[in-house]
C-alpha positions as CSV (number, residue, x, y, z in Angstrom):
1,M,-27.6,54.7,101.6
2,N,-30.7,53.2,100.4
3,T,-31.4,50.1,98.8
4,A,-32.5,51.1,95.6
5,L,-29.3,53.4,95.0
6,Q,-27.0,50.8,96.4
7,A,-28.2,48.1,93.3
8,I,-28.6,51.2,90.7
9,I,-24.2,51.6,91.7
10,I,-23.4,47.7,91.8
11,S,-25.5,47.5,88.3
12,T,-23.5,50.6,86.4
13,L,-20.0,49.0,87.6
14,S,-20.9,45.4,86.7
15,L,-21.4,46.9,83.2
16,L,-18.5,48.8,83.1
17,L,-16.5,46.0,84.7
18,I,-17.9,43.8,81.6
19,H,-17.5,46.1,79.1
20,S,-13.7,46.4,80.0
21,A,-13.5,43.0,79.7
22,S,-14.8,42.5,76.7
23,A,-13.5,45.8,74.7
24,Q,-11.1,45.3,72.1
25,T,-7.3,46.4,72.2
26,Y,-5.0,47.1,69.6
27,P,-1.4,48.4,69.5
28,D,-0.4,51.8,68.4
29,Y,1.6,52.3,65.3
30,T,5.0,53.1,65.2
31,S,5.5,53.8,61.6
32,T,3.1,54.3,58.7
33,T,5.2,52.1,56.5
34,V,6.6,49.1,58.9
35,N,5.5,47.9,62.7
36,D,7.8,45.3,62.9
37,F,6.7,44.2,66.3
38,A,7.2,40.3,65.7
39,D,11.2,41.1,65.1
40,L,10.6,39.2,61.6
41,L,12.9,41.5,59.9
42,S,16.4,42.8,60.2
43,D,17.0,46.5,60.0
44,A,19.0,45.7,56.6
45,D,15.9,44.4,55.5
46,E,13.5,46.6,56.6
47,A,15.3,49.7,55.7
48,P,14.5,48.9,52.0
49,L,11.1,47.9,52.7
50,H,10.7,51.4,54.2
51,T,11.7,53.1,51.7
52,Q,9.5,51.2,49.5
53,L,6.9,51.6,51.1
54,E,7.6,55.6,51.4
55,T,8.3,56.0,47.3
56,L,4.9,54.1,46.7
57,N,2.9,57.0,49.2
58,R,5.0,60.0,47.6
59,D,4.7,58.9,44.0
60,T,0.9,57.5,44.5
61,G,-0.7,58.9,47.5
62,I,-1.4,55.2,48.4
63,E,-0.1,54.5,52.0
64,M,0.6,51.0,52.3
65,T,1.8,49.7,55.9
66,V,3.7,46.0,56.4
67,V,2.4,44.9,60.2
68,T,3.8,42.0,62.0
69,L,2.1,40.7,65.4
70,H,3.6,37.7,67.2
71,S,-0.2,36.4,67.5
72,Q,-3.6,38.1,67.4
73,T,-4.6,36.6,70.4
74,P,-3.2,39.5,73.3
75,F,-5.6,41.9,71.5
76,A,-8.6,40.3,70.3
77,P,-9.0,36.3,71.3
78,N,-12.5,36.1,70.3
79,M,-11.9,37.6,66.6
80,T,-11.2,35.7,63.5
81,M,-8.3,36.8,62.1
82,E,-10.2,38.6,59.1
83,A,-12.3,40.9,61.5
84,F,-9.0,41.4,63.6
85,A,-7.4,42.9,60.2
86,T,-10.4,44.9,59.5
87,A,-10.7,46.4,63.0
88,L,-6.7,47.2,63.1
89,F,-7.2,49.0,59.7
90,N,-10.2,50.9,60.8
91,H,-8.3,51.9,63.5
92,W,-4.9,52.9,62.2
93,G,-7.0,55.0,59.5
94,V,-4.5,53.1,56.9
95,G,-5.1,55.3,53.7
96,N,-6.8,58.6,52.3
97,A,-10.2,58.5,53.7
98,Q,-11.8,60.0,50.3
99,R,-10.5,57.4,48.1
100,R,-10.2,54.7,50.7
101,D,-7.0,53.0,49.2
102,G,-4.7,51.9,52.0
103,I,-3.4,48.9,52.2
104,M,-2.5,46.6,55.1
105,V,0.1,43.0,55.1
106,L,-0.9,41.8,58.6
107,V,1.6,39.0,59.5
108,L,1.0,36.6,62.6
109,P,3.7,34.2,62.8
110,N,3.0,32.6,65.9
111,D,-0.8,32.0,64.4
112,R,0.6,31.1,61.5
113,A,-2.1,33.5,59.2
114,M,-1.4,36.4,57.1
115,R,-3.8,38.4,55.5
116,I,-3.4,41.4,52.8
117,E,-6.2,44.1,54.0
118,L,-7.7,46.5,51.1
119,G,-9.6,49.6,51.8
120,A,-13.1,50.1,50.9
121,G,-12.1,51.7,47.1
122,Y,-10.7,48.4,46.2
123,G,-13.7,46.2,44.3
124,Q,-13.9,42.5,44.8
125,D,-11.7,41.5,41.4
126,W,-8.5,43.2,43.9
127,D,-9.2,41.5,46.9
128,C,-9.2,37.9,44.9
129,H,-6.0,39.1,43.2
130,A,-4.9,39.9,46.8
131,A,-5.5,36.4,47.7
132,R,-3.5,34.8,45.0
133,I,-0.4,37.4,45.8
134,V,-0.9,35.6,49.3
135,E,-0.5,32.1,48.2
136,R,1.6,32.8,45.5
137,D,4.1,35.0,47.0
138,F,3.9,34.8,51.0
139,L,2.6,32.0,52.0
140,P,5.8,29.6,50.0
141,A,8.2,31.1,51.9
142,F,6.5,31.3,55.3
143,R,6.1,27.6,55.3
144,Q,9.7,27.4,55.0
145,D,10.0,30.0,58.3
146,A,11.6,32.4,55.6
147,Y,9.5,35.2,57.0
148,T,11.8,37.9,55.8
149,R,12.3,36.9,51.8
150,G,7.8,36.3,52.3
151,I,7.3,39.7,53.3
152,M,9.9,41.5,50.9
153,I,8.9,39.5,47.7
154,G,5.1,39.7,48.7
155,S,5.1,43.4,49.5
156,A,6.6,43.9,46.3
157,S,4.3,42.2,44.3
158,T,1.7,44.0,45.9
159,I,2.7,46.9,45.3
160,Q,3.3,46.1,41.3
161,E,-0.3,44.4,40.9
162,I,-2.1,46.0,43.5
163,A,-1.2,49.8,44.3
164,I,0.3,50.8,41.6
165,P,-2.2,49.9,39.0
166,F,-5.0,50.6,41.3
167,S,-3.3,54.4,42.0
168,K,-3.4,54.8,37.8
169,G,-7.5,54.4,37.4
170,A,-7.6,50.3,36.8
171,T,-10.7,49.2,37.7
172,R,-9.5,45.5,37.8
173,P,-5.9,44.2,38.8
174,P,-3.9,42.6,35.7
175,R,-4.2,39.2,34.1
176,D,-2.0,36.5,36.1
177,I,1.4,36.5,34.1
178,G,1.6,32.8,34.7
179,I,-1.9,32.2,33.3
180,I,-1.3,34.3,30.3
181,L,1.9,32.3,29.6
182,V,0.7,29.2,29.9
183,G,-2.3,30.5,27.3
184,S,0.1,31.5,25.3
185,I,1.7,28.1,25.0
186,F,-1.4,26.4,24.3
187,A,-2.6,28.5,21.4
188,V,1.1,28.2,19.6
189,F,0.9,24.5,20.1
190,G,-2.4,24.8,18.8
191,A,-1.6,26.6,15.8
192,I,0.9,24.5,15.4
193,L,-1.4,21.3,15.4
194,L,-3.4,23.6,13.1
195,F,-1.0,24.3,10.5
196,F,0.3,20.2,10.2
197,R,-3.7,19.2,10.0
198,Q,-3.8,22.0,6.9
199,I,-0.8,20.6,5.4
200,L,-2.1,17.0,6.0
201,D,-5.7,18.1,4.4
202,L,-4.1,19.7,1.6
203,S,-1.9,16.6,0.7
204,T,-4.8,14.7,0.7
205,R,-6.8,16.7,-1.2
206,L,-3.9,17.0,-4.0
207,R,-3.7,12.9,-3.7
208,T,-4.6,11.2,-7.4
209,S,-7.5,8.3,-6.4
210,P,-5.7,5.0,-8.2
211,K,-9.2,3.7,-9.1
212,C,-11.1,6.7,-10.7
213,G,-8.1,8.9,-11.5
214,Q,-9.9,12.4,-10.2
215,K,-8.9,14.4,-7.3
216,G,-10.1,14.7,-3.7
217,T,-10.7,12.7,-1.0
218,H,-11.1,8.8,-1.3
219,R,-13.4,7.0,0.4
220,V,-14.0,3.3,1.1
221,I,-17.6,2.5,2.2
222,R,-17.4,-1.2,4.0
223,R,-20.7,-3.1,3.6
224,T,-21.8,-4.8,7.1
225,T,-23.7,-7.6,5.7
């Protein structure tokens, strides 16, 4: 074997080894609904979640999967969590390819991280709402190591506030009920203040001036010199 051929073979093998070392690997899904590889859910908890996600798919055509992994490190240690979630989502092919409406809830307890990954059919408003659901419904329970509670509550919110409205043609998520409630309270409070202000003004206008005997607002101008 001549030297040139040996060099080509060695170079080819080196490239294959480098590619093999740098290639990303992903777990294979076992279910289109719940893949609890980190064993965060008991059978009693997983069954109703599976039913909810199956019902969602049957009624709306939207495929949503909940995935738990101990960590992303064994699969993609050099990727950001966001990039890993997107890559896993695409590797599994979550959702309808034409509508691009799949949803994946990814929980990594050892990494203290999670993400709701939405298909490309959802716009930026939906991404922002997904982030709010994470902060509002998932993370408070996760911070107490109550992963089951967080997954159940957060997944239900994701179904009700993202999947179902989107399946009905909503172009943006529903307004946050908390913001609506606070706004309503301020509106009612403002209306009450305005009402009493009008009553006070009416009383002032009807008051008789002690000097001129005319009805109206009585102004006193004081000299400064």
